[in-house]
C-alpha positions as CSV (number, residue, x, y, z in Angstrom):
1,M,-12.9,9.8,0.3
2,L,-11.6,9.9,-3.3
3,R,-13.0,13.4,-3.4
4,R,-11.4,14.4,-0.3
5,L,-7.9,12.9,-1.6
6,Y,-8.4,14.8,-4.8
7,D,-9.1,18.0,-3.2
8,W,-6.2,17.7,-0.8
9,T,-4.1,16.9,-3.6
10,M,-5.2,20.1,-5.5
11,S,-4.5,22.2,-2.6
12,F,-1.3,20.7,-1.8
13,A,-0.4,21.0,-5.6
14,A,-0.6,24.8,-5.3
15,G,1.5,25.0,-2.3
16,R,4.9,26.1,-1.6
17,H,6.2,22.6,-1.1
18,A,4.8,21.1,-4.2
19,T,7.8,21.5,-6.2
20,K,10.1,19.7,-3.8
21,A,7.6,16.9,-3.5
22,L,7.3,16.8,-7.2
23,A,11.2,16.4,-7.5
24,G,11.4,13.9,-4.8
25,V,8.6,11.5,-6.2
26,A,10.4,11.9,-9.7
27,F,13.7,11.1,-8.2
28,A,12.6,8.2,-6.1
29,E,10.2,6.9,-9.0
30,S,13.3,6.5,-11.5
31,S,15.1,4.3,-8.9
32,F,12.9,2.6,-6.4
33,F,9.4,3.9,-6.0
34,P,6.3,2.5,-7.7
35,I,4.4,5.6,-8.1
36,P,5.1,7.9,-11.1
37,P,5.3,11.5,-10.8
38,D,2.4,12.3,-12.9
39,I,0.5,11.8,-9.6
40,L,1.9,15.3,-8.7
41,L,2.6,16.6,-12.2
42,I,-0.8,16.7,-13.3
43,P,-2.6,18.5,-10.3
44,M,0.1,21.1,-10.0
45,V,-0.2,21.9,-13.9
46,L,-3.9,22.0,-13.4
47,A,-3.5,24.3,-10.3
48,E,-1.0,26.6,-11.8
49,R,-1.1,26.4,-15.6
50,A,1.6,29.2,-16.3
51,K,4.2,27.0,-14.6
52,A,3.6,24.0,-16.7
53,M,6.8,24.0,-18.4
54,R,8.6,24.7,-15.1
55,F,7.0,21.7,-13.5
56,A,8.0,19.4,-16.6
57,A,11.4,20.6,-16.3
58,I,11.7,20.0,-12.4
59,A,10.3,16.5,-13.1
60,T,12.5,15.8,-16.0
61,A,15.8,16.8,-14.1
62,A,14.8,15.0,-11.0
63,S,13.9,11.9,-12.9
64,V,17.2,11.8,-14.8
65,I,19.0,12.2,-11.6
66,G,17.1,9.4,-10.0
67,G,17.6,7.5,-13.0
68,I,21.5,8.0,-12.7
69,F,21.0,6.8,-9.1
70,G,19.3,3.5,-10.3
71,Y,22.0,3.1,-12.7
72,L,24.6,3.1,-10.1
73,I,22.7,0.6,-8.0
74,G,22.6,-1.6,-11.0
75,A,26.3,-1.0,-11.6
76,F,27.9,-1.0,-8.0
77,L,25.3,-2.3,-5.9
78,F,23.6,-5.2,-7.7
79,E,23.8,-8.2,-5.4
80,Q,23.3,-6.0,-2.3
81,L,20.5,-3.5,-3.7
82,A,19.4,-4.0,-6.9
83,L,18.6,-7.9,-6.7
84,P,16.5,-7.4,-3.7
85,I,14.5,-4.8,-5.4
86,L,14.2,-6.9,-8.7
87,Q,13.1,-9.9,-6.5
88,F,10.5,-7.6,-4.7
89,Y,9.0,-6.8,-8.1
90,G,9.4,-10.4,-9.3
91,Y,11.9,-9.7,-12.1
92,D,14.8,-11.6,-10.7
93,Q,14.4,-15.0,-12.8
94,Q,14.1,-13.2,-15.9
95,F,16.9,-10.8,-15.5
96,E,19.7,-12.9,-16.9
97,T,17.8,-13.4,-20.4
98,F,17.0,-9.8,-20.1
99,A,20.6,-8.9,-19.8
100,T,22.0,-11.1,-22.8
101,W,20.0,-8.8,-25.4
102,Y,19.7,-5.6,-23.5
103,N,22.6,-3.7,-24.5
104,D,21.8,-4.2,-28.2
105,W,18.5,-2.6,-27.8
106,G,19.3,-0.6,-24.7
107,V,18.9,3.2,-26.1
108,W,15.4,2.0,-27.4
109,I,14.4,0.3,-24.3
110,V,15.4,3.2,-22.2
111,F,13.5,5.5,-24.4
112,I,10.4,3.5,-24.6
113,A,10.2,2.9,-20.8
114,G,10.9,6.6,-20.2
115,V,8.0,7.8,-22.1
116,T,5.5,4.8,-21.3
117,P,3.9,3.8,-18.1
118,F,6.4,0.9,-17.9
119,P,8.5,1.1,-14.6
120,Y,11.2,3.2,-15.2
121,K,13.1,2.1,-12.2
122,V,13.6,-1.4,-13.6
123,I,15.3,0.2,-16.9
124,T,17.6,2.4,-14.8
125,I,18.8,-0.5,-12.5
126,A,19.1,-2.9,-15.6
127,S,21.0,-0.2,-17.6
128,G,23.6,-0.3,-14.8
129,A,23.6,-4.0,-14.3
130,T,24.0,-4.8,-17.8
131,G,26.8,-2.1,-18.5
132,L,24.7,0.0,-20.9
133,N,26.8,3.0,-22.0
134,F,26.2,5.6,-19.4
135,V,26.3,8.5,-22.1
136,V,23.7,6.7,-24.0
137,F,21.7,6.1,-21.0
138,I,21.9,9.7,-20.0
139,V,20.9,10.9,-23.5
140,A,18.2,8.4,-23.9
141,S,16.7,9.4,-20.4
142,I,16.8,13.2,-21.0
143,I,15.0,13.0,-24.3
144,A,12.4,10.3,-23.1
145,R,11.6,11.6,-19.6
146,G,11.7,15.2,-20.9
147,L,9.3,14.2,-23.9
148,R,6.9,12.4,-21.6
149,F,6.7,15.4,-18.8
150,V,6.5,18.1,-21.6
151,I,3.7,16.3,-23.3
152,V,1.9,15.8,-20.1
153,A,2.2,19.4,-19.0
154,G,1.8,20.8,-22.6
155,L,-1.4,19.0,-23.1
156,L,-2.6,20.2,-19.7
157,Y,-1.6,23.8,-20.3
158,W,-3.3,23.6,-23.6
159,I,-6.6,22.1,-22.7
160,G,-6.6,23.4,-19.4
161,P,-9.9,23.9,-17.6
162,P,-12.0,21.6,-19.7
163,I,-9.6,18.6,-18.6
164,R,-9.9,19.8,-15.1
165,D,-13.6,19.8,-15.2
166,F,-13.4,16.4,-16.9
167,I,-11.4,15.1,-14.1
168,E,-13.5,16.5,-11.3
169,K,-16.7,15.1,-13.1
170,R,-15.4,11.6,-13.4
171,L,-12.8,11.3,-10.7
172,G,-13.7,7.6,-10.2
173,L,-13.0,6.9,-13.9
174,V,-9.9,8.9,-14.0
175,F,-8.7,7.3,-10.9
176,T,-9.5,3.6,-12.3
177,V,-7.8,4.3,-15.6
178,F,-4.6,5.8,-13.8
179,V,-4.6,2.4,-11.5
180,V,-5.0,0.3,-14.6
181,L,-2.2,2.0,-16.3
182,L,0.3,1.6,-13.4
183,I,-0.6,-2.0,-12.8
184,G,-0.5,-2.8,-16.5
185,G,3.0,-1.1,-16.7
186,F,4.2,-3.7,-13.8
187,V,2.6,-6.5,-15.7
188,V,3.7,-5.7,-19.1
189,A,7.5,-5.4,-17.5
190,R,7.0,-8.9,-15.8
191,Y,6.2,-10.6,-18.9
192,M,8.6,-8.7,-21.1
193,I,11.7,-9.1,-19.3
């Protein structure tokens, strides 16, 4: 089953709707969706290595726009939308403590969350809810998300076929590591906030 899903993802990644899907996932992940855009970025770069930086730019732009949406949720719709999202992820109780020191370290928090598997949506909403300077938020988001996606796309472009062979031969291991990183990001977020 995992092999069929992988094969479908690889064929979809080379399809004409892949960039729209990548942009949609990158946008959604930055404001409310739990799955990172790497799930599409990686197979897209492996399927069409020559477009690696284009895909990284699309992921970056959509992620930053989604981050702005998350910021606006936190700033203007905290009670109606952000609080239920934080409650869904189990972050509501710790949010008040988090908000008190957030603005002092906000630029670094946005940067670190933007580059790591940490759930970026939590940071975008928190930035709006705590009133982090919007320009600081945007600049940190562009640098962090751009760095993350350019590094992923660049490494995949540079390494290319050997990494694809590694993934295909060890699909179960790669999937397990991805799931562990995804869940680990949420666990770290839960206990850091």
